[in-house]
C-alpha positions as MATLAB code, in Angstrom:
seq = 'MYFRIIINLVLVLVLIAFQSSFLNLLPIVSYLNLLLVISLFVLVMNDLDWAIVWFLLIAFCLDVFSFNAFGIHLMTLGLVLIISYVLLINFFTNRSLYSFLFLVGIATIIYDASLLFVDYLYISSTLFVLPNDFWLDELWRLLANLIATGIIFYILNLFSKRFQPVFLRKKIFR';
ca = [
     -18.879   19.106   22.135;
     -15.489   19.767   23.359;
     -14.897   15.637   23.745;
     -15.862   15.600   20.107;
     -13.297   18.317   19.045;
     -10.540   16.651   20.433;
     -11.647   13.295   19.267;
     -12.055   15.113   15.732;
      -8.304   16.266   16.355;
      -6.584   13.119   16.351;
      -8.508   11.315   13.800;
      -7.294   14.451   11.530;
      -2.958   13.693   13.195;
      -3.461   10.248   12.295;
      -4.886   11.073    9.149;
      -2.236   13.064    8.244;
       0.524   10.384   10.587;
      -0.579    7.893    7.762;
      -0.022    9.655    4.382;
       2.794   11.618    5.167;
       4.809    8.355    6.871;
       3.198    5.542    5.139;
       1.252    6.321    2.030;
       3.573    8.523    0.397;
       6.779    5.991    1.014;
       5.122    3.711   -1.570;
       5.066    3.967   -5.108;
       1.908    3.641   -6.620;
      -0.321    5.324   -3.418;
       1.879    8.177   -3.150;
      -0.297    9.949   -5.662;
      -3.041    9.500   -3.471;
      -4.721   12.763   -1.196;
      -6.309   11.036    1.014;
      -7.030   13.437    3.336;
      -8.843   15.451    0.791;
     -10.701   12.572   -0.350;
     -12.118   12.186    4.179;
     -12.935   15.179    4.520;
     -14.951   15.570    1.692;
     -16.752   12.056    3.441;
     -17.138   14.475    6.386;
     -18.888   17.178    4.091;
     -21.302   15.285    2.506;
     -22.039   12.404    5.767;
     -21.863   15.510    8.217;
     -22.752   19.056    8.020;
     -21.143   22.052    7.515;
     -19.993   22.713   10.528;
     -17.722   19.499   11.237;
     -17.012   20.032    7.343;
     -15.595   23.561    8.446;
     -13.789   22.485   11.333;
     -12.030   19.610    9.418;
     -11.032   21.535    6.772;
      -9.462   23.833    8.801;
      -7.678   21.404   11.237;
      -6.835   19.428    8.061;
      -4.928   22.373    6.107;
      -3.707   24.056   10.071;
      -1.431   21.254   10.741;
      -1.014   20.837    6.390;
       0.746   24.569    6.667;
       2.429   23.671   10.707;
       4.609   20.227    9.052;
       5.247   21.149    5.091;
       7.884   22.962    3.877;
       5.852   25.470    1.722;
       4.590   29.358    3.537;
       2.313   29.302    5.793;
      -1.323   29.594    5.019;
      -1.317   28.368    1.699;
      -2.602   24.798    2.307;
      -5.515   27.460    4.105;
      -6.402   28.903    1.911;
      -5.942   26.553   -1.345;
      -8.673   23.818    0.913;
     -10.935   26.524    1.824;
     -11.474   27.227   -1.927;
     -12.031   23.018   -2.431;
     -14.494   23.771    1.270;
     -16.268   26.987   -0.608;
     -16.246   25.320   -4.321;
     -17.509   21.295   -3.481;
     -19.649   22.872   -0.954;
     -21.597   24.799   -3.633;
     -21.577   22.350   -5.860;
     -23.534   19.629   -3.506;
     -25.507   22.019   -2.769;
     -26.886   22.747   -5.477;
     -26.583   20.723   -8.112;
     -25.713   16.822   -6.230;
     -28.951   15.640   -5.674;
     -28.684   12.495   -3.964;
     -25.440   10.474   -2.300;
     -24.802    8.576   -4.953;
     -21.344    7.119   -6.389;
     -21.443    9.132   -9.592;
     -22.026   12.808   -6.919;
     -19.286   11.501   -5.029;
     -16.277   10.812   -7.950;
     -17.501   14.313   -9.771;
     -16.849   15.688   -6.726;
     -13.859   14.205   -5.845;
     -12.542   14.693   -8.849;
     -13.548   18.507   -9.144;
     -11.889   19.361   -5.210;
      -9.200   17.100   -6.043;
      -7.783   19.169   -9.568;
      -8.654   23.139   -7.710;
      -7.288   21.979   -4.926;
      -3.297   20.950   -6.838;
      -4.263   24.210   -9.226;
      -4.360   26.048   -6.958;
      -1.933   24.238   -4.583;
       0.592   25.336   -7.729;
      -1.345   28.827   -8.574;
      -1.172   30.169   -4.415;
       2.712   28.364   -4.559;
       4.356   29.895   -7.280;
       2.421   33.642   -6.368;
       4.560   33.192   -3.092;
       7.659   31.932   -4.544;
       8.057   33.364   -7.227;
       8.123   36.112   -9.517;
       9.383   34.589  -12.701;
       6.707   33.841  -15.743;
       4.279   31.107  -14.731;
       5.505   27.150  -16.043;
       3.547   24.258  -15.178;
       6.022   21.510  -14.007;
       7.196   18.946  -16.605;
       4.792   16.079  -15.401;
       2.229   18.116  -14.359;
      -0.416   16.615  -16.551;
       0.936   13.001  -15.801;
       0.896   13.591  -12.585;
      -2.303   14.817  -12.283;
      -3.684   12.184  -13.520;
      -2.838    9.682  -11.521;
      -3.635   11.268   -8.802;
      -7.097   11.414   -9.703;
      -6.933    8.439  -11.319;
      -5.782    7.506   -7.108;
      -8.243    9.758   -5.747;
     -11.364    8.164   -7.582;
     -10.573    4.834   -6.567;
     -10.046    5.305   -2.896;
     -13.386    7.119   -3.601;
     -15.607    4.301   -4.864;
     -13.129    1.541   -2.214;
     -14.513    4.327    0.947;
     -18.066    4.902   -0.461;
     -18.691    1.676   -0.674;
     -16.947    0.272    2.464;
     -18.837    3.235    4.333;
     -22.413    1.759    2.742;
     -22.442   -1.883    4.252;
     -23.098    0.043    7.353;
     -24.767    3.184    6.158;
     -27.662    3.857    4.814;
     -27.177    7.292    4.034;
     -25.816    6.794    0.665;
     -26.646    4.719   -2.598;
     -25.204    2.881   -4.917;
     -26.693    3.781   -8.105;
     -27.349    7.247  -10.676;
     -30.813    7.442  -11.434;
     -33.551    5.668  -10.171;
     -36.551    4.011  -12.378;
     -39.676    3.698  -10.694;
     -42.346    1.785  -11.950;
     -46.123    2.804  -11.625;
     -48.256   -0.052  -11.774;
];
């Protein structure tokens, strides 16, 4: 059990280092939030317990290494985890590509909007105004996360039969 937690901690630290030191420096890929996408895959592939461990490790590491107020990432990723889990249990019955894309899209919008709002609550006491390029940046983030989700889904589909590459199957009875 402890060995598995240490392995997951090392994987989280490698992902954080990869995203912050490599992905954020590339012009187009800098919009990709690989940590959010991978943590949602952990939620879907494993149970809620390991998803909580991953979300807490990611949130704590991001809170330690970011310049935002401490706890912002913990609150926003906690909100994303709760909403994603409720959507996954109540609405998405299969593990199809469309389910993943919708789940990652909703999680991206919730994460970015709640991060912006909670950051506003911590820092500012003036009127809440969106940044100039918020919607364009949000569109690019959403597009990058959805493309990464599709790529990761098909890579994992090659190695595992847990996923269904189609949304609905017609059953033909003869």
